[in-house]
Rosetta silent file (secondary structure, phi, psi, omega in degrees, C-alpha in Angstrom):
SEQUENCE: XXXXXXXXXXXXXXXXXXXXXXXXXXXXXXXXXXXXXXXXXXXXXXXXXXXXXXXXXXXXXXXXXXXXXXXXXXXXXXXXXXXXXXXXXXXXXXXXXXXXXXXXXXXXXXXXXXXXXXXXXXXXXXXXXXXXXXXXXXXXXXXXXXXXXXXXXXXXXXXXXXXXXXXXXXXXXXXXXXXXXXXXXXXXXXXXXXXXXXXXXXXXXXXXXXXXXXXXXXXXXXXXXXXXXXXXXXXXXXX
SCORE:     score description
SCORE:     0.000 S_00000001
   1 L     0.000  -39.476 -179.056  127.280  131.694  101.952 S_00000001
   2 L   -70.982  -16.867  179.421  124.658  129.981  104.110 S_00000001
   3 L   -84.889   -7.615  178.907  123.018  133.348  104.758 S_00000001
   4 L   -71.553  154.858  174.919  122.302  133.847  101.051 S_00000001
   5 L   -63.990  125.380 -178.581  118.794  133.304   99.701 S_00000001
   6 L   -59.223  140.137  177.642  118.625  129.648   98.593 S_00000001
   7 L   -71.346  141.504 -178.152  118.526  129.170   94.836 S_00000001
   8 L   -68.030  -22.716  175.888  115.192  127.829   93.563 S_00000001
   9 L   -86.031  120.206 -171.635  117.061  125.218   91.515 S_00000001
  10 H   -60.286  -40.332 -178.364  117.890  122.420   93.903 S_00000001
  11 H   -62.842  -40.929  179.724  121.090  121.369   92.132 S_00000001
  12 H   -68.891  -38.028  177.011  122.579  124.865   92.275 S_00000001
  13 H   -65.526  -40.311  178.348  121.678  125.247   95.936 S_00000001
  14 H   -62.628  -37.261  176.514  123.274  121.881   96.672 S_00000001
  15 H   -61.941  -39.905  176.763  126.455  123.072   94.951 S_00000001
  16 H   -60.618  -45.838 -179.502  126.520  126.092   97.267 S_00000001
  17 H   -64.336  -38.361  179.995  126.171  123.855  100.295 S_00000001
  18 H   -65.237  -42.168  178.207  128.878  121.529   99.021 S_00000001
  19 H   -62.670  -40.215  177.833  131.271  124.430   98.519 S_00000001
  20 H   -62.961  -42.899  177.592  130.525  125.632  102.040 S_00000001
  21 H   -58.489  -48.577 -175.597  131.193  122.136  103.402 S_00000001
  22 H   -66.960  -40.861 -173.572  134.506  121.842  101.597 S_00000001
  23 H   -89.509  -56.384 -171.732  135.822  125.319  102.419 S_00000001
  24 H   -77.812  -29.032 -176.480  134.299  126.533  105.694 S_00000001
  25 H  -101.238  -46.390 -176.849  133.987  123.192  107.476 S_00000001
  26 L   -92.682  -16.650  176.997  136.682  120.909  106.032 S_00000001
  27 L    79.540   20.079  175.464  139.198  123.610  105.139 S_00000001
  28 L   -82.609  165.561  176.682  139.732  122.573  101.519 S_00000001
  29 E  -110.804  127.729  175.465  140.360  125.106   98.748 S_00000001
  30 E   -84.895  113.615 -179.789  138.057  125.282   95.749 S_00000001
  31 E   -84.006  -33.775  178.925  140.290  125.769   92.721 S_00000001
  32 E  -158.424  149.506  177.628  137.462  125.738   90.167 S_00000001
  33 E  -136.887  128.855 -178.527  133.708  125.226   90.092 S_00000001
  34 E    53.902   49.382 -179.179  131.711  124.310   86.981 S_00000001
  35 E   -75.622  116.945 -178.941  134.812  124.671   84.821 S_00000001
  36 E   -70.320  142.011  176.677  133.726  124.371   81.156 S_00000001
  37 E  -116.006  120.690 -173.623  135.582  121.908   78.927 S_00000001
  38 E  -127.230  155.178  174.150  135.501  122.833   75.244 S_00000001
  39 E  -140.986  119.410 -179.786  136.803  121.520   71.935 S_00000001
  40 L    53.720   40.104  177.265  136.704  123.669   68.799 S_00000001
  41 L    81.355   -1.429  179.491  134.206  125.997   70.417 S_00000001
  42 E  -102.932  128.811 -179.771  131.865  123.155   71.425 S_00000001
  43 E   -78.541  119.615  179.147  131.251  122.585   75.134 S_00000001
  44 E   -84.657  -22.037 -177.635  131.898  118.948   76.034 S_00000001
  45 E   155.123 -165.786  179.684  130.796  119.393   79.634 S_00000001
  46 E  -134.369  155.265  167.482  131.959  120.840   82.921 S_00000001
  47 E   -96.321  116.050 -174.645  134.090  119.803   85.860 S_00000001
  48 E   -56.124  -57.509 -179.823  131.812  120.322   88.858 S_00000001
  49 E  -140.411  136.805  164.031  134.579  120.971   91.387 S_00000001
  50 E  -116.873  118.771 -173.312  138.346  120.954   91.398 S_00000001
  51 E  -126.903  153.686  179.397  139.459  121.141   95.021 S_00000001
  52 E  -103.911  121.423 -179.819  142.785  121.065   96.850 S_00000001
  53 L   -77.986  117.652 -176.859  143.113  118.469   99.601 S_00000001
  54 L   -71.286  -14.263  179.418  144.939  120.103  102.564 S_00000001
  55 L   -86.849  -42.391 -178.955  146.194  116.731  103.794 S_00000001
  56 L   -95.885  -17.257 -176.557  147.731  115.434  100.563 S_00000001
  57 L    63.955   22.039  176.032  148.273  118.872   98.954 S_00000001
  58 L  -107.249  155.901  173.162  146.934  117.368   95.722 S_00000001
  59 E   -83.803  146.429  176.908  144.054  118.557   93.585 S_00000001
  60 E  -128.937  150.353  176.493  140.962  116.364   93.296 S_00000001
  61 E  -106.160  122.235 -179.694  138.086  116.362   90.826 S_00000001
  62 E  -117.825  126.477  171.318  134.641  115.967   92.429 S_00000001
  63 E  -106.524  130.116 -174.325  131.403  115.352   90.532 S_00000001
  64 E  -129.855  154.536  174.320  128.295  115.855   92.658 S_00000001
  65 L  -161.960  143.834  171.949  124.525  115.464   92.334 S_00000001
  66 L  -111.910  129.837 -169.844  121.612  115.290   94.762 S_00000001
  67 E  -135.786  153.251  178.669  118.895  112.916   93.636 S_00000001
  68 E  -133.101  118.466 -175.448  115.465  111.614   94.610 S_00000001
  69 E  -126.737  143.608 -178.852  114.304  108.326   93.115 S_00000001
  70 E  -112.659  126.352 -179.752  111.068  106.353   93.429 S_00000001
  71 E   -75.711  132.171 -174.613  111.110  102.579   93.168 S_00000001
  72 E  -136.108  129.030  175.811  108.660  101.232   90.587 S_00000001
  73 E  -115.225  109.217 -179.060  107.711   97.662   89.711 S_00000001
  74 L   -67.863  152.644  177.908  105.746   97.491   86.482 S_00000001
  75 L   -60.447  137.989 -179.855  102.858   95.073   86.200 S_00000001
  76 L    63.321   28.941  178.821  103.940   91.612   85.019 S_00000001
  77 L  -131.995  152.787  175.044  107.583   92.540   85.580 S_00000001
  78 L  -110.874    2.041 -177.592  110.227   91.498   88.083 S_00000001
  79 L   -96.005  119.175  176.701  112.580   94.396   87.345 S_00000001
  80 E   -86.327  126.890  175.285  112.494   97.294   89.805 S_00000001
  81 E  -115.131  145.645 -177.527  113.359  100.628   88.222 S_00000001
  82 E  -111.786  107.757 -176.933  114.129  103.771   90.156 S_00000001
  83 E  -102.235  149.648  167.764  112.692  106.877   88.516 S_00000001
  84 E   -75.546  167.283  174.292  113.032  110.525   89.422 S_00000001
  85 L   -51.971  -39.915  166.299  109.853  112.572   89.956 S_00000001
  86 L   -86.216  106.397 -167.868  110.469  113.516   86.329 S_00000001
  87 L   -67.905   -2.769  172.565  110.480  109.953   85.044 S_00000001
  88 L   -72.056  -16.937  177.116  112.942  110.770   82.254 S_00000001
  89 L   -94.310  132.378 -178.733  115.549  110.612   85.037 S_00000001
  90 E  -138.213  141.632 -175.230  116.516  107.119   86.186 S_00000001
  91 H   -58.731  -45.380 -176.910  118.967  105.932   88.822 S_00000001
  92 H   -66.493  -37.892  179.678  120.711  103.340   86.661 S_00000001
  93 H   -69.525  -44.805  179.777  121.175  105.756   83.768 S_00000001
  94 H   -64.069  -41.381  179.661  122.394  108.589   85.986 S_00000001
  95 H   -62.579  -43.702  179.099  124.786  106.296   87.866 S_00000001
  96 H   -62.520  -41.249  179.516  126.250  104.979   84.622 S_00000001
  97 H   -65.202  -41.431  179.244  126.712  108.526   83.317 S_00000001
  98 H   -63.630  -42.439 -175.936  128.405  109.628   86.527 S_00000001
  99 H   -75.294  -43.072 -171.285  130.747  106.635   86.543 S_00000001
 100 H   -94.218  -22.060 -177.415  131.589  106.342   82.858 S_00000001
 101 L  -116.173  -62.582 -171.352  131.439  109.941   81.639 S_00000001
 102 H   -64.670  -42.863 -178.110  131.406  112.651   84.277 S_00000001
 103 H   -70.240  -20.691 -178.800  134.007  111.153   86.611 S_00000001
 104 H   -98.135   -1.372 -176.113  136.349  110.516   83.659 S_00000001
 105 H   -62.538  -29.382 -178.577  135.955  113.927   82.075 S_00000001
 106 H   -67.167  -16.328 -179.282  139.010  115.187   83.907 S_00000001
 107 H   -83.332  -11.044 -177.398  141.138  112.744   81.907 S_00000001
 108 L   -67.857  143.486  174.303  140.324  114.400   78.572 S_00000001
 109 H   -57.073  -35.389  178.950  143.087  116.401   76.872 S_00000001
 110 H   -65.254  -32.854  175.693  140.593  119.242   76.566 S_00000001
 111 H   -68.172  -40.696  177.445  140.152  119.209   80.350 S_00000001
 112 H   -61.214  -38.567  178.423  143.903  119.394   80.810 S_00000001
 113 H   -65.893  -42.478  179.989  143.971  122.400   78.508 S_00000001
 114 H   -65.304  -39.860  178.592  141.177  124.127   80.454 S_00000001
 115 H   -66.190  -44.073  179.678  142.917  123.464   83.740 S_00000001
 116 H   -62.262  -38.971  179.232  146.261  124.699   82.418 S_00000001
 117 H   -64.117  -29.337  178.848  144.619  127.875   81.106 S_00000001
 118 L   -90.998    0.839  179.852  143.273  128.497   84.621 S_00000001
 119 L    71.935   32.389 -176.011  146.671  127.759   86.209 S_00000001
 120 L  -114.040  129.863  177.812  145.376  124.653   87.985 S_00000001
 121 L   -66.859  144.944 -178.218  147.398  121.456   88.403 S_00000001
 122 L   -63.151  129.358  178.449  145.751  118.324   86.997 S_00000001
 123 L   -60.267  147.597 -178.844  143.816  116.446   89.724 S_00000001
 124 L   -93.302  -13.051 -177.866  145.270  113.126   90.813 S_00000001
 125 E  -151.314  149.662  173.346  141.915  111.531   91.630 S_00000001
 126 E  -116.599  141.088 -179.480  138.229  111.863   90.713 S_00000001
 127 E  -132.141  153.330  178.892  135.422  111.246   93.171 S_00000001
 128 E  -119.895  134.436  174.463  131.617  111.010   92.906 S_00000001
 129 E  -129.489  118.980 -178.697  129.142  112.174   95.534 S_00000001
 130 L  -137.495   75.774  176.098  125.431  111.508   94.928 S_00000001
 131 L   -78.087  174.025  177.775  123.367  111.804   98.127 S_00000001
 132 E   154.661 -159.089 -179.094  119.586  111.938   98.218 S_00000001
 133 E  -125.181  148.153  168.569  116.489  109.932   99.144 S_00000001
 134 E  -113.078  133.469 -177.067  114.964  106.700   97.888 S_00000001
 135 E  -112.874  128.706 -176.568  111.171  106.429   98.002 S_00000001
 136 E  -104.771  144.431  179.324  109.444  103.061   98.281 S_00000001
 137 E   -59.925  144.352 -174.778  105.843  102.369   97.197 S_00000001
 138 L   -73.573  -19.297 -171.387  103.421  102.526  100.096 S_00000001
 139 L  -106.620  -12.859  178.774  101.617   99.318   99.124 S_00000001
 140 L  -138.843  154.977  178.185  104.384   96.814   98.289 S_00000001
 141 L   -91.696  130.785  177.411  107.847   95.969   99.604 S_00000001
 142 L  -122.923  147.353  174.463  110.743   96.468   97.209 S_00000001
 143 L   -73.504  151.010  177.046  114.429   95.662   97.653 S_00000001
 144 L   -72.852  155.645  173.284  116.842   98.576   97.787 S_00000001
 145 L   -59.646  147.920 -178.542  119.203   99.148   94.857 S_00000001
 146 L   -61.252  -27.775 -177.263  122.447   97.234   95.253 S_00000001
 147 L   -80.712   -9.028 -174.049  124.384  100.508   95.230 S_00000001
 148 L   -81.927  144.171  172.565  122.455  101.988   98.186 S_00000001
 149 L   -69.096  152.276 -178.420  123.827  102.144  101.712 S_00000001
 150 L   -62.745  -33.724 -176.933  121.867  100.137  104.280 S_00000001
 151 L  -101.534   30.372 -176.914  121.050  103.287  106.259 S_00000001
 152 L   -64.548  154.204  176.672  120.157  105.445  103.253 S_00000001
 153 L   -67.650  139.565 -173.754  117.591  108.217  103.593 S_00000001
 154 E  -146.860  160.652  173.798  114.187  107.007  102.533 S_00000001
 155 E  -147.810 -164.513  177.247  110.518  107.881  102.180 S_00000001
 156 E  -131.168  161.915  176.816  107.430  106.424  100.552 S_00000001
 157 E  -134.162  155.122 -179.412  105.368  107.253   97.484 S_00000001
 158 E  -156.775  163.463 -179.859  101.754  106.784   96.516 S_00000001
 159 E   -77.637  160.269  178.026   99.273  107.862   93.881 S_00000001
 160 H   -58.879  -40.614  179.980   97.091  110.932   94.253 S_00000001
 161 H   -59.745  -44.209 -179.831   94.006  108.735   94.466 S_00000001
 162 H   -70.889  -36.026 -179.569   95.441  106.789   97.409 S_00000001
 163 H   -62.262  -38.382 -178.198   96.758  109.934   99.097 S_00000001
 164 L   -66.701  -16.341 -178.841   93.272  111.467   99.130 S_00000001
 165 L   -95.088   -3.005 -179.750   92.012  108.471  101.108 S_00000001
 166 L   -71.578  150.708 -175.886   94.539  108.814  103.941 S_00000001
 167 L   -92.847  -15.820 -171.963   93.224  109.760  107.366 S_00000001
 168 L  -105.939   26.997 -175.795   96.217  111.750  108.674 S_00000001
 169 H   -66.397  -18.049  177.382   96.445  114.510  106.059 S_00000001
 170 H   -65.303  -15.936  179.329   95.950  117.150  108.753 S_00000001
 171 H   -99.681    4.697 -177.317   99.560  116.470  109.785 S_00000001
 172 E   -91.592  150.040  169.957  100.961  116.900  106.254 S_00000001
 173 E  -135.033  156.633  176.019  102.823  119.869  104.791 S_00000001
 174 E   -84.366  133.084  174.131  104.124  120.557  101.298 S_00000001
 175 L   -98.705  118.282 -179.981  107.908  120.525  100.933 S_00000001
 176 L  -105.691  143.926  177.637  109.054  123.120   98.435 S_00000001
 177 L   -59.015  140.430    7.652  112.547  123.277   97.001 S_00000001
 178 L   -93.070   20.543 -175.016  115.130  123.705   98.437 S_00000001
 179 H   -78.502    7.066  174.002  113.565  122.144  101.545 S_00000001
 180 H   -70.657  -18.994 -165.894  113.780  118.709   99.967 S_00000001
 181 H   -74.221  -22.752 -176.978  117.347  118.382  101.216 S_00000001
 182 L  -157.756  173.014 -177.698  116.759  117.557  104.869 S_00000001
 183 L   -55.958  138.826 -175.039  114.211  116.945  107.639 S_00000001
 184 L   -99.489  145.443  171.921  111.656  119.750  107.946 S_00000001
 185 E  -144.374  156.309 -179.180  110.430  121.505  111.095 S_00000001
 186 E  -158.581  159.846  179.050  108.178  124.499  111.708 S_00000001
 187 L   -80.697  -40.365 -174.277  106.463  126.474  114.454 S_00000001
 188 L   -79.638  150.446  175.817  102.997  126.610  112.914 S_00000001
 189 L   -67.353  148.913  177.723  100.580  123.701  112.793 S_00000001
 190 L   -57.509  149.735 -179.082  100.144  122.070  109.363 S_00000001
 191 L  -111.022  106.941 -176.375   97.499  123.561  107.087 S_00000001
 192 H   -64.097  -31.214 -178.646   95.265  120.898  105.548 S_00000001
 193 H   -64.488  -37.275  178.438   93.800  123.364  103.053 S_00000001
 194 H   -64.776  -40.950  178.977   97.227  123.937  101.491 S_00000001
 195 H   -61.267  -45.796  179.986   97.730  120.201  101.081 S_00000001
 196 H   -64.233  -35.461  177.898   94.382  119.822   99.317 S_00000001
 197 H   -63.962  -41.196  179.665   95.231  122.769   97.062 S_00000001
 198 H   -71.326  -32.034  172.854   98.480  121.112   96.006 S_00000001
 199 H   -56.991  -43.194  178.641   96.608  117.845   95.387 S_00000001
 200 H   -63.191  -38.292  177.349   94.520  119.797   92.896 S_00000001
 201 H   -63.663  -40.068  178.590   97.716  121.119   91.278 S_00000001
 202 H   -60.655  -44.423 -179.161   99.042  117.558   90.906 S_00000001
 203 H   -63.056  -38.723 -176.780   95.841  116.526   89.165 S_00000001
 204 H   -78.161  -38.567 -173.291   95.968  119.507   86.799 S_00000001
 205 H   -95.755  -21.348 -175.424   99.682  119.497   85.991 S_00000001
 206 L    71.834   21.946 -176.597  100.523  115.793   86.203 S_00000001
 207 L  -108.148  125.724  176.424  103.590  116.697   88.275 S_00000001
 208 L   -61.978  150.620  177.372  104.580  114.720   91.420 S_00000001
 209 E  -133.856  154.078 -176.146  104.979  116.735   94.624 S_00000001
 210 E  -104.483  135.603  179.893  106.800  116.072   97.874 S_00000001
 211 E  -129.531  159.564  172.900  105.116  116.188  101.293 S_00000001
 212 E  -126.578  141.769  171.470  106.178  115.579  104.886 S_00000001
 213 E   -94.104  130.016 -175.120  104.141  114.173  107.737 S_00000001
 214 E  -112.844  156.084  168.736  104.790  116.105  110.972 S_00000001
 215 E  -133.011  151.664 -175.005  104.308  115.468  114.674 S_00000001
 216 E   -88.402  126.608  177.083  104.314  118.039  117.441 S_00000001
 217 E  -102.170  104.260 -176.114  107.247  118.006  119.874 S_00000001
 218 L   -66.932  -28.638 -176.826  106.062  119.739  123.040 S_00000001
 219 L   -63.931  -34.106 -178.101  109.534  119.829  124.565 S_00000001
 220 L  -118.700    5.673  175.853  110.848  122.226  121.923 S_00000001
 221 L    57.465   47.356 -179.996  107.531  123.629  120.666 S_00000001
 222 E  -136.749  145.870  166.036  108.106  122.502  117.070 S_00000001
 223 E   -87.761  124.595 -173.887  106.312  120.449  114.461 S_00000001
 224 E  -122.894  144.911  179.888  108.935  117.999  113.163 S_00000001
 225 E   -65.156  133.645  174.263  109.081  115.715  110.140 S_00000001
 226 E  -112.407  -27.418  179.339  108.498  112.052  110.853 S_00000001
 227 E  -161.649  155.216  177.077  108.180  110.755  107.289 S_00000001
 228 E  -126.325  151.527 -173.768  108.084  112.084  103.745 S_00000001
 229 E  -137.039  135.242  163.787  105.953  111.102  100.787 S_00000001
 230 E   -92.861  132.523  173.751  105.941  111.725   97.070 S_00000001
 231 E  -108.735  124.842 -174.467  102.423  111.921   95.668 S_00000001
 232 E  -118.602  151.970  174.491  102.285  111.119   91.964 S_00000001
 233 L   -69.084  162.629 -177.544   99.497  111.336   89.364 S_00000001
 234 L   -63.056  -22.791 -178.516   97.932  108.111   88.138 S_00000001
 235 L   -80.846  -10.482 -176.897   99.799  108.476   84.820 S_00000001
 236 L   -73.865  139.950    2.114  103.239  108.372   86.490 S_00000001
 237 L   -90.365    7.989 -179.053  105.793  107.195   85.358 S_00000001
 238 L    78.557 -160.712 -177.200  104.245  106.976   81.903 S_00000001
 239 L   -79.183    0.000    0.000  105.769  105.038   79.034 S_00000001
């Protein structure tokens, strides 16, 4: 599975990795993946994973998501909101949906019917897994969300205007999906021209992009990520 070409959609690639973790590394059995739940021909949603725990011999329902959120403090406000690069996505809204809807979907009678039709015993527990990164503004200190672990993965974010004024852009590279998922390394030296080209794309499209700052490790002859940055247009996050 890991030898397959990564899917360009980050969520689908993360699902592949999660399945590999559960089966090849932990030895669990995947009973169903993305099992649709329907009522009168209308799809109510899906069960991300139904897996069999080899220790308890019970089925479990797992809802998963990988997320990247940027902390934002609006002018004249004391409320920090955590937006996705697409600002229609927000940490508090997604967390509430995961807790109150997605994790409870397995309790629906329609879910029981779908499981029974597939010959799968009803899970005894539902779990949520939502790893990812939190990005803090480069110019002000913000508190972490209360739900975040103390050692959570983190980066920083800044506007395109501020990014263009940085002095160390020669050490930057663009991170393209699915390489958002973990620390980046490469043999070749960073290409400053590519970074400037993507800056131009941000200005034209209004779409945030993810970059990593690299340093050269002579011991292993690799350029390795030291920090990551989201660069956002001046209009972000919008209304």
